[in-house]
C-alpha positions in Angstrom: -17.9 12.3 -36.8 -17.6 14.5 -33.8 -15.5 12.9 -30.7 -17.0 12.8 -27.3 -14.9 13.8 -24.0 -14.2 10.7 -21.8 -15.7 11.0 -18.7 -13.6 11.0 -15.4 -14.7 7.3 -14.3 -15.2 5.5 -17.2 -12.4 6.8 -19.4 -10.5 3.5 -19.0 -13.3 1.1 -20.3 -13.3 3.1 -24.0 -15.8 2.5 -26.2 -17.2 -0.7 -25.0 -20.3 -1.6 -22.9 -22.2 1.0 -24.6 -23.3 4.8 -23.5 -26.0 4.2 -21.1 -23.9 1.7 -18.9 -20.8 3.8 -18.7 -23.1 6.9 -18.0 -24.5 5.0 -14.7 -21.5 3.4 -14.1 -19.9 7.4 -14.0 -22.7 8.7 -11.8 -22.7 5.6 -9.2 -18.8 5.9 -9.2 -19.3 10.1 -8.3 -22.0 9.3 -5.6 -19.6 6.8 -3.9 -16.6 9.2 -3.8 -18.6 12.5 -2.3 -17.7 13.3 0.9 -20.9 13.1 3.0 -22.2 15.1 6.3 -21.7 13.1 9.4 -24.9 11.9 11.5 -23.0 12.5 14.8 -21.0 15.9 14.6 -22.3 17.2 11.3 -19.0 17.7 9.6 -18.5 16.9 6.2 -15.8 14.2 6.6 -17.7 10.8 5.7 -16.2 8.5 3.4 -16.8 4.8 2.1 -14.9 2.4 4.2 -16.3 -0.9 2.0 -19.9 -1.9 0.7 -22.4 -0.5 2.8 -19.9 1.0 5.8 -19.2 4.3 6.1 -16.7 6.4 8.8 -16.4 9.9 9.8 -12.2 11.0 9.7 -13.6 13.6 11.8 -15.1 12.1 14.8 -14.6 8.3 14.1 -18.2 7.6 13.6 -18.3 4.5 11.8 -22.0 3.0 10.8 -24.0 0.9 8.0 -25.7 2.2 5.1 -26.3 1.8 1.3 -23.6 0.1 -0.8 -22.8 3.8 -2.4 -24.4 6.5 -0.6 -24.6 6.6 3.6 -28.6 6.9 3.3 -31.0 5.2 0.8 -34.1 5.8 0.0 -35.8 3.2 1.5 -34.2 3.9 4.9 -35.3 7.3 4.9 -38.9 6.2 4.6 -38.8 3.8 7.5 -36.7 6.4 9.6 -39.8 8.8 9.3 -42.5 6.0 9.7 -40.9 5.0 12.8 -40.5 8.7 13.9 -44.2 9.2 13.3 -45.5 6.3 15.1 -43.2 6.8 18.2 -45.7 9.9 19.2 
């Protein structure tokens, strides 16, 4: 039987909780820790402060967003609809 390599964020879980749950958790943790680009200054310095709160380390711009990423699919959709209706 071959041994699988431990993933970065789920290594502490060991063999518990199943493969699918561990893969999903690893994906969420990866998205949560990425540095995103700032909406205000354009720099790649936006980090997650807490659930839904994001802050740019470069310009200090703080804003709300999704739990694990600064933008959500529903938020992007509503922004496009609002832009279209203002014309």
